[in-house]
C-alpha positions in Angstrom: -21.1 -32.2 -22.8 -21.2 -28.7 -24.1 -22.3 -26.0 -21.6 -25.1 -23.5 -22.6 -22.6 -20.5 -22.7 -19.9 -22.3 -24.9 -21.4 -21.3 -28.3 -22.0 -17.5 -27.5 -18.2 -17.7 -26.2 -17.0 -19.3 -29.6 -18.7 -16.4 -31.3 -17.3 -13.6 -28.9 -13.6 -14.8 -29.2 -12.8 -13.4 -32.4 -14.1 -10.0 -31.3 -12.2 -10.1 -28.0 -9.1 -8.0 -29.5 -11.4 -5.5 -31.6 -11.5 -1.9 -30.7 -15.2 -2.6 -30.0 -14.4 -4.8 -27.2 -11.8 -2.3 -25.7 -14.7 0.4 -25.9 -16.9 -1.7 -24.1 -14.1 -2.7 -21.2 -13.3 0.8 -20.7 -16.8 1.9 -20.5 -17.7 -0.6 -17.9 -14.4 0.5 -16.1 -15.6 4.4 -16.3 -19.0 3.0 -14.5 -17.1 1.2 -11.8 -14.9 4.1 -11.5 -18.1 6.4 -10.9 -18.8 3.6 -8.2 -15.4 3.6 -6.6 -15.8 7.5 -6.1 -18.7 6.7 -4.0 -16.9 4.4 -1.9 -13.9 6.7 -1.2 -16.4 9.8 -0.5 -18.6 7.6 2.0 -16.9 4.8 3.4 -13.9 6.6 5.7 -15.2 7.6 9.0 -16.0 11.4 9.9 -17.4 13.3 12.9 -20.8 13.1 11.5 -20.7 9.4 10.5 -18.1 7.8 12.7 -18.8 4.4 11.0 -18.6 5.6 7.6 -22.1 5.6 5.6 -23.8 3.4 3.2 -22.8 3.4 -0.3 -26.3 2.7 -1.8 -28.6 5.1 0.2 -29.1 8.0 -0.1 -28.6 8.6 -3.9 -25.7 10.9 -5.5 -26.4 14.5 -4.5 -24.4 17.3 -4.2 -22.4 17.9 -0.8 -23.2 21.4 -0.6 -27.0 21.8 -1.0 -28.0 18.4 -1.0 -29.7 18.4 -4.5 -30.0 15.2 -6.0 -27.6 14.5 -9.1 -29.7 14.0 -12.0 -29.0 10.7 -14.1 -27.9 12.7 -17.1 -25.4 14.6 -14.5 -24.2 11.3 -13.4 -22.5 10.1 -16.8 -18.7 9.0 -16.0 -16.2 11.9 -17.4 -18.8 13.6 -19.6 -21.0 15.2 -16.7 -17.9 16.6 -15.1 -16.6 18.1 -17.9 -19.8 19.2 -19.3 -20.6 21.0 -16.0 -17.0 22.0 -15.3 -16.8 20.2 -12.2 -19.8 22.1 -10.7 -23.0 21.4 -9.2 -25.8 22.5 -11.5 -27.9 23.7 -8.7 -25.5 25.6 -6.6 -22.4 25.8 -8.5 -20.3 24.5 -5.9 -17.1 22.9 -7.2 -16.8 19.1 -7.3 -13.0 17.7 -6.9 -10.9 16.8 -9.9 -10.4 13.7 -8.0 -14.0 12.2 -9.4 -12.8 13.0 -12.9 -9.0 11.2 -12.3 -10.7 8.3 -10.6 -13.2 7.5 -13.1 -10.2 7.8 -16.0 -8.0 6.0 -14.0 -10.2 2.7 -13.3 -11.5 2.7 -17.0 -7.6 2.6 -18.3 -7.2 -0.1 -15.7 -10.0 -2.1 -16.9 -8.3 -1.5 -20.6 -5.2 -2.8 -19.5 -6.4 -5.7 -17.4 -8.4 -6.8 -20.5 -5.4 -6.7 -22.6 -3.3 -8.7 -19.9 -6.0 -11.0 -19.0 -7.5 -11.7 -22.7 -5.1 -10.8 -25.4 -1.8 -11.8 -23.9 -3.5 -15.2 -22.5 -4.7 -16.1 -26.2 -2.1 -18.8 -26.9 -2.3 -20.4 -23.5 -5.9 -20.6 -21.7 -9.3 -21.2 -22.7 -11.7 -18.0 -23.3 -14.1 -18.7 -20.5 -10.7 -18.9 -18.0 -9.2 -15.7 -19.8 -12.9 -13.9 -19.0 -12.6 -15.0 -15.6 -8.9 -13.8 -15.0 -10.1 -10.3 -16.7 -12.9 -10.2 -13.7 -10.5 -11.0 -11.1 -8.0 -8.4 -12.4 -10.5 -5.7 -12.8 -12.0 -6.4 -9.1 -8.5 -6.1 -7.9 -7.6 -2.8 -9.6 -11.1 -1.4 -8.3 -10.1 -2.3 -4.9 -6.5 -1.0 -5.2 -8.0 2.2 -6.3 -10.4 2.8 -3.5 -7.8 1.8 -1.1 -5.2 4.4 -2.4 -7.4 6.8 -2.7 -9.0 6.9 0.9 -5.8 6.3 2.4 -4.6 9.8 0.3 -7.4 11.7 1.7 -7.5 10.3 5.2 -4.5 8.5 5.8 -6.4 5.2 6.9 -6.6 1.8 5.1 -10.0 0.6 6.2 -10.8 -2.9 7.6 -13.9 -2.8 5.9 -12.2 -3.0 2.3 -9.1 -5.3 3.3 -10.7 -7.9 5.6 -13.3 -8.9 3.4 -10.8 -8.6 0.3 -8.6 -11.0 1.6 -10.7 -13.8 1.8 -12.6 -12.9 -1.6 -9.2 -12.7 -3.3 -7.7 -16.1 -1.8 -11.1 -17.6 -3.0 -10.7 -16.1 -6.3 -6.9 -17.0 -6.8 -8.2 -20.8 -6.3 -10.6 -20.4 -9.3 -7.5 -19.2 -11.3 -5.9 -22.0 -10.7 -3.7 -21.1 -7.8 -2.5 -24.1 -5.3 -4.2 -23.8 -1.8 -0.8 -22.7 -0.2 -0.1 -20.1 -2.7 -2.6 -17.5 -1.0 -2.4 -18.6 2.4 1.6 -18.1 2.5 1.4 -15.0 0.5 -1.0 -13.4 3.0 0.8 -14.6 6.1 4.1 -13.3 4.4 2.5 -9.9 3.6 0.9 -9.3 7.0 3.6 -10.8 9.1 6.8 -9.1 7.7 5.9 -5.3 8.0 4.3 -6.1 11.3 7.4 -7.8 12.5 9.3 -4.6 11.4 7.1 -2.1 12.7 7.2 -3.7 16.3 10.9 -4.1 16.1 11.3 -0.4 15.0 8.8 0.6 17.7 10.4 -1.1 20.6 14.0 0.3 19.7 13.0 3.9 18.6 9.6 4.5 20.6 8.1 5.7 17.1 5.9 4.2 15.1 6.7 2.5 11.7 4.6 0.8 9.0 0.9 0.7 10.6 -1.3 -2.3 10.4 -3.2 -1.1 7.7 -0.3 -1.5 5.4 0.2 -5.0 6.8 -3.3 -5.9 6.0 -2.9 -4.4 2.6 0.0 -6.3 1.8 -1.9 -9.7 3.1 -4.4 -8.9 0.6 -1.9 -8.5 -2.1 -0.3 -12.0 -0.8 -3.7 -13.7 -0.9 -4.1 -13.4 -4.8 -0.6 -12.8 -5.8 1.5 -14.8 -3.4 4.9 -14.1 -2.1 5.6 -12.7 -5.7 3.3 -10.2 -5.2 4.3 -9.2 -1.9 7.9 -8.9 -2.8 7.3 -6.8 -5.6 4.9 -4.5 -4.0 7.4 -3.9 -1.2 10.2 -3.4 -3.5 8.2 -1.1 -5.9 6.7 0.8 -3.0 9.7 1.5 -1.3 11.3 2.7 -4.7 8.4 5.0 -5.4 8.0 6.4 -1.6 11.7 7.1 -1.7 11.6 9.2 -5.1 8.4 11.0 -4.1 9.4 11.6 -0.6 12.8 13.5 -1.5 11.1 15.2 -3.9 8.4 16.4 -1.1 11.4 16.9 1.0 13.7 19.2 -1.0 10.4 21.5 -2.3 9.3 21.7 1.4 8.8 25.7 1.6 9.5 25.7 5.5 10.1 23.6 8.6 13.9 23.3 7.9 15.8 25.6 10.3 18.3 27.9 8.9 21.4 29.3 10.5 22.3 33.4 10.5 23.5 33.4 6.9 20.0 31.7 5.8 21.2 28.2 5.2 20.2 25.1 6.4 22.8 23.6 8.9 24.9 20.9 8.3 23.1 18.1 10.1 20.0 19.4 8.0 21.9 19.2 4.6 23.5 16.3 5.1 20.2 14.4 6.3 18.8 15.4 2.9 22.0 14.3 0.8 21.8 10.9 2.5 17.9 10.5 1.6 19.1 11.0 -2.2 21.7 8.6 -1.7 19.4 5.8 -0.6 17.4 6.6 -3.5 20.0 6.0 -5.8 20.9 3.1 -3.9 17.6 1.4 -4.5 18.0 2.3 -8.3 21.4 0.7 -8.2 20.1 -2.4 -6.3 17.2 -2.7 -8.8 19.3 -2.8 -12.0 21.5 -5.7 -10.1 18.6 -7.6 -9.7 17.2 -7.0 -13.4 20.6 -7.9 -14.3 20.6 -10.9 -12.3 23.8 -9.9 -9.8 22.6 -10.6 -6.2 26.0 -8.9 -5.3 24.9 -5.8 -6.5 21.4 -5.9 -5.6 22.4 -6.8 -2.0 24.9 -4.2 -1.7 22.4 -1.5 -3.1 19.8 -2.5 -0.6 22.3 -2.5 2.6 23.4 0.9 1.4 20.1 2.3 1.1 18.8 1.1 4.6 22.3 2.6 6.0 21.6 5.6 4.4 18.2 6.3 5.5 19.2 5.0 9.1 21.9 7.5 9.2 19.7 10.3 8.1 17.3 9.6 10.9 20.1 9.9 13.5 21.2 13.1 12.1 18.0 14.6 12.2 17.5 16.8 15.7 15.4 15.2 18.3 11.6 16.3 18.6 10.9 18.8 21.5 8.6 17.4 23.7 6.0 19.8 25.5 5.9 18.8 29.5 3.4 20.4 31.6 4.4 21.7 34.9 1.2 20.0 36.7 1.5 16.9 35.1 2.7 13.7 37.0 6.1 12.8 36.3 6.2 9.4 34.3 7.2 6.2 36.2 10.8 5.6 35.8 11.7 3.2 33.2 13.6 0.2 34.6 16.8 -0.4 32.3 16.9 -4.1 32.7 13.3 -4.5 31.4 14.2 -2.1 28.3 17.3 -4.0 27.5 15.5 -7.4 27.8 12.5 -5.8 25.5 15.2 -4.7 22.8 17.0 -7.8 22.9 13.5 -9.9 22.5 12.5 -7.6 19.6 15.8 -7.9 17.5 16.4 -11.8 18.2 12.6 -12.1 17.3 13.1 -10.0 14.0 16.0 -11.9 12.9 13.7 -15.0 13.3 11.0 -13.5 11.3 13.4 -12.6 8.8 14.8 -16.5 8.7 11.2 -17.4 8.3 10.5 -15.5 5.5 13.6 -16.4 3.4 13.1 -20.0 4.4 9.5 -19.5 2.8 10.8 -18.0 -0.4 13.3 -21.1 -1.0 10.7 -23.7 0.1 12.4 -24.9 3.4 9.3 -25.7 5.4 11.0 -26.6 8.9 12.8 -23.1 8.9 9.8 -21.3 7.8 7.7 -22.6 10.9 10.5 -22.7 13.4 11.1 -19.0 12.6 7.8 -18.0 12.5 7.1 -19.6 16.0 10.2 -17.9 17.7 9.9 -14.6 16.1 6.0 -14.2 16.8 6.9 -16.1 20.3 9.6 -13.1 21.3 8.0 -10.3 19.5 4.7 -10.4 21.3 6.0 -10.2 24.8 8.8 -7.6 23.7 5.9 -5.5 22.5 3.8 -5.8 25.5 6.7 -5.4 27.8 7.7 -2.1 25.8 4.3 -0.6 26.2 3.9 -1.6 30.0 6.8 0.9 30.5 5.1 3.7 28.7 3.6 7.0 30.5 -0.4 7.1 30.7 -1.7 8.9 27.8 -3.0 12.2 28.9 -5.9 13.0 26.7 -6.6 16.7 27.8 -2.8 17.5 26.8 -2.3 19.9 23.7 -1.1 17.9 20.6 2.7 18.3 19.9 4.0 20.7 17.5 4.4 19.7 14.0 7.9 17.7 13.0 10.2 19.7 10.5 10.4 18.4 7.1 12.5 15.3 6.7 12.6 12.2 4.7 11.0 9.9 7.2 8.5 12.5 8.7 6.8 13.6 5.5 3.3 12.9 5.4 3.1 10.6 2.7 0.9 7.3 3.2 2.7 4.1 2.0 -0.6 2.5 0.8 -0.7 4.1 -2.3 2.4 3.1 -3.4 1.8 -0.4 -2.4 -1.2 -0.5 -4.3 0.6 1.0 -7.8 3.3 -1.5 -7.3 1.0 -4.4 -6.7 -1.1 -3.1 -10.2 2.2 -3.4 -11.8 2.9 -6.8 -10.7 -0.4 -7.9 -11.6 -0.5 -7.1 -15.0 3.3 -8.1 -15.7 3.9 -10.9 -13.5 5.4 -13.2 -15.8 8.0 -10.7 -17.1 8.9 -9.4 -13.6 9.3 -12.9 -12.1 11.7 -13.9 -15.0 13.6 -10.4 -15.2 14.0 -10.1 -11.6 14.3 -13.9 -10.7 12.1 -13.7 -7.6 12.1 -17.1 -6.0 8.4 -18.5 -4.6 7.2 -20.9 -2.4 5.6 -23.9 -4.2 
């Protein structure tokens, strides 16, 4: 039985690779990019709107004079350039981010059309390729919104990630993914950074990856599976390391100097080790591409060791102690030791679960996950029970000195960028890097 839209699709298929098709897709992306700007501006909480604002009402208006934006001043790209980034009514400047987001979403829609429709011409029917483009475009839109909100506010909003996890899991099924592909990917994406964050917090008393990053990786895994999670983590770590080192080396102040005006040996060694870590990640990448697991593992271990030693060389953060404040309760060494042991064993169990998942060994995955969560949760609660109460009236601590692991760079944008790269180049990445998968 012929469906009503099949003749229309047959007529449109020869035009799919034409310049007109790409122009239409990019224009569509520009329109969605304009809506992405609205989401980026209105969804994050503020003092006036602690729960964010609606993206529907009121209509677009100037943030300074509140004058409504006329329809002819709301044309993507063109209006910003025509008005030179200023309000027509009060000449208040508009951020260049509006222009960047619109252009970026338009370009990503064009890439999504090429990856889904043109590259798949030999393997899939046209209607499935159109559905794949819609999924790719929606995923690109969500990643851009998450990345720019994180850049502006250092927040990854639950109102974006949690519904998207469910939606993209369903869309993955529409594209022919197996039912466990997205479930395992989401669990993998959330569980690994959560476990790393818990172990790091219990051992050092400092926060590692936030739960927002975990939810973002769960979203990536819901559509792209464990492949996407691994690629996003690896690519995000590489990008974050390179940019973090550049920010550190270009920091205008914050690094102490000695009498001669030079940074102390510890600070110089810490910076050198950070660069060594990035170089080691590059070596590990080359090893993975060439299929040499020995080089890949050695480079990864060197990178991790360099980052850890770099952190150890940093001077401790000076704590401000109020004279009138009550002394914190003494930490019981036995409880602290128990929390750290449970965290280490639980983290090792989670690593076993993740490795078992990659190599499709179901008993090891289940046992490792149960043992890991069963140890990490009580370790976290035990550690938090030993912390002194938070004084809400106390002054915030002074800003940390510039360092590799203290730079104010959110990790979410790097994860989102890497996820998009994997989305568009999945077959090449899987084959080139020989990434194992579950099922």
